[in-house]
C-alpha positions, 0 to 999 in steps of 0.5 A: 902357399907351398904345403908340406906333408909328413908321416909321424911327426917324428923329427920335427922337420919342416920345410919352407913356405911363405917365407917361414918354416912349417913342421914337415908331416911325419910319424912320431917315434914310440918314445915320443908318443909315449911321452905326448900321451899325457902332453898337450897336443896343441904345441909344436912336436919336437924330437929328441936329439938322435945320434946320426950315425948311419944305423948298421944294416942286419946280415943276421935273417930276420925271424917272422914279425908277429902281429895282430893284423893276421888276427884281423878281419879286415874290410872287402874292398874292390879299390887296390894299388899296386906301389911299384918300386926300385926294390919291388912292388907292393900290392895294397888293399884300399878302404874307401868305405872307412877312409873315403876322403883319405883314400880319394885323396890317395887315388887322386894323387896316384891317378895324377901321377904325382907319386911317380918317381919320388923316393922313400925319404924316410926309414926308422927300422922297426918302425915305419917307411915314409915316402910321397913327398920328394924325388931324389933331388930333394924337390917336393911337389905341390900339393892340394888342399889337405883332408880331413882327419878321418884317423878315428875310422876304427882302422889300427896301426898295425903291421902291414897298414898304410896310413896318412903322414901329417904334421901336429895338426890332425887335419894336415895330411896331404900327400905323403903316406907310410907303411907301419913295419910293426904293431904301432897302434898303441902310439898312432891310433886315435883314442879318447879318455878323460883327457879328451881326444888323442888324435892319431894317423889315419889308416886308409890300406893295408899291404897284402902282397910284397910286406917283404919289399917293405921290410927290405927297405925298412932294413936300409942303412940311414943318415943325414940326406937333403933337409934331414939330419937323419932317417934318410935311406943312403941307398935311394929307393924310387917309387916308380909309379902307383897303379890304382886297380879296380875290381 
């Protein structure tokens, strides 16, 4: 069966599989997440209609973005990934002690060449950039079975962090991932209250060099593309490959 993974379930995008439409893995927008905090999580997530007009690219130099990530004592690690893109490279620390199944899954996809020549297919300015699903012809590569949910591992969705996209099913993360462009922890982290758990999105790494590349991708104008009505960068940005580095 053809499986699809989306990062924050933002757009309610779907893919054909076995004659039916399944939710595309995605990260929800901040507005959607706030609404969902008080809603049941057993229903399919839908997104509000948005203007498909391409976003304007700012020509004003951006001020440094404040993030709590700078004050956190991140775990020590000997496992890293270099994401080589047509916009430049990003060096990522991976955290196998905190997210063992998610990291092993990502590493295997990278070493198998799954990510080679795929694109960043989703950009939400000031929120996230997402890749790992499609090539420039909008073909999607087959994925393995999804990994178990590890969104409760204590790592927050702060700016610079790398996390897994998924559908509304918390155990549906497969190959797609995203980079947080701002502190999205309030919207995307796992937490539990008297109503029960709100499942979040599993952080498994952090960009330690090349965040300017992520910001440049995140500043691109967007519009419709492939199967998606919006949030597709109008300039194609390709992931040439992802190199796994062990100290």
